[in-house]
C-alpha positions as CSV (number, residue, x, y, z in Angstrom):
1,M,-33.6,33.6,-48.0
2,A,-31.1,30.8,-49.3
3,E,-31.8,27.3,-48.4
4,L,-29.0,24.6,-47.9
5,C,-29.9,21.0,-49.4
6,G,-28.5,18.1,-48.0
7,E,-26.1,17.7,-45.5
8,L,-23.1,20.5,-45.5
9,W,-20.2,18.5,-44.0
10,E,-20.5,15.9,-47.0
11,W,-18.8,18.3,-49.1
12,N,-16.1,19.4,-46.3
13,L,-14.9,16.1,-45.2
14,T,-13.9,12.5,-46.9
15,K,-13.8,9.3,-45.6
16,V,-9.9,7.7,-45.6
17,V,-10.1,4.0,-45.9
18,V,-6.2,3.2,-44.2
19,V,-5.1,-0.2,-45.5
20,D,-2.0,-2.2,-44.8
21,V,0.1,-2.7,-47.5
22,T,2.9,-4.8,-46.1
23,D,2.3,-7.9,-47.5
24,D,2.9,-6.4,-50.9
25,Y,6.4,-5.3,-50.1
26,R,7.0,-8.8,-47.7
27,F,6.1,-11.4,-50.5
28,M,6.8,-8.8,-53.4
29,L,3.4,-8.4,-54.8
30,A,2.0,-6.1,-57.4
31,P,-0.6,-3.6,-56.1
32,M,-4.2,-4.6,-56.0
33,P,-7.1,-2.3,-55.3
34,G,-7.5,-0.4,-52.0
35,E,-10.7,-2.8,-51.3
36,F,-8.8,-6.0,-51.2
37,Y,-6.4,-4.9,-48.1
38,P,-6.7,-5.1,-44.3
39,V,-8.3,-2.3,-43.0
40,I,-6.3,-0.5,-40.1
41,Q,-8.9,2.4,-39.6
42,E,-11.5,4.6,-41.1
43,I,-10.9,8.3,-40.3
44,W,-12.7,11.5,-41.7
45,L,-10.5,14.3,-42.9
46,P,-11.1,18.0,-44.1
47,R,-11.6,18.0,-48.4
48,H,-9.3,20.9,-48.5
49,N,-5.2,20.2,-48.6
50,L,-6.5,16.9,-48.5
51,M,-3.3,15.5,-50.7
52,K,-0.6,17.3,-48.3
53,A,-2.7,15.5,-44.8
54,L,-2.6,12.2,-46.5
55,Q,1.2,12.3,-46.7
56,R,1.9,13.4,-43.3
57,D,3.7,11.0,-41.5
58,D,2.2,11.2,-38.0
59,L,-1.6,10.6,-39.4
60,V,-0.9,6.7,-38.2
61,Q,1.5,5.6,-35.8
62,G,4.1,2.9,-36.7
63,Y,3.1,3.2,-40.8
64,L,4.6,5.0,-43.4
65,Y,2.9,6.5,-46.4
66,D,3.1,4.0,-49.2
67,W,0.4,5.6,-52.1
68,H,-3.7,6.7,-51.5
69,E,-6.2,6.4,-54.3
70,T,-9.8,7.4,-54.6
71,A,-12.4,5.0,-54.8
72,S,-14.1,4.9,-58.0
73,E,-17.6,4.0,-57.3
74,T,-17.8,5.4,-53.8
75,V,-17.9,9.2,-54.3
76,G,-15.7,10.9,-51.6
77,Q,-14.0,8.0,-50.2
78,W,-10.4,7.4,-50.5
79,Y,-8.0,4.4,-49.6
80,L,-4.5,5.3,-48.2
81,G,-2.1,2.3,-48.4
82,V,0.6,2.6,-45.5
83,V,3.7,0.0,-44.6
84,N,4.6,-1.2,-41.2
85,E,7.2,1.0,-40.1
86,E,9.2,-1.4,-38.1
87,W,8.9,-4.0,-40.8
88,M,9.9,-1.7,-43.3
89,R,13.6,-0.8,-41.7
90,H,14.6,-3.8,-40.8
91,A,13.7,-5.5,-44.6
92,H,16.2,-5.0,-47.5
93,V,13.4,-3.9,-49.9
94,P,14.5,-2.7,-53.4
95,N,13.4,0.0,-54.9
96,Q,11.2,1.8,-52.5
97,P,10.7,5.3,-54.4
98,T,7.6,6.5,-52.4
99,I,8.7,6.0,-49.2
100,R,9.5,8.6,-46.9
101,W,11.3,7.9,-44.0
102,A,11.0,10.7,-40.7
103,E,15.0,11.1,-40.7
104,E,15.3,12.2,-44.3
105,L,12.2,14.7,-44.3
106,A,14.2,16.5,-41.5
107,H,17.4,16.7,-43.8
């Protein structure tokens, strides 16, 4: 009979650390590594279709997707950078190529 070694959930789930990168836009700063930002929440998502799940507009209420990256030293952990939606709506920020508005997606 076959035997599994270790915890099966470790192969099926990925830890996602959601960080607030609004200050990068507010102060026009260059991006930093994910671990340098304030953490909004930590969530576990299925590895299957992870890229699609990270870019969902409803993943973190009140925030918009900006970027994601994997942490090189922590296998299975990802950082998801998000921008405060309310601040972004009222700011005049040039060159926001990765921010996707819900209204744009509807068209």
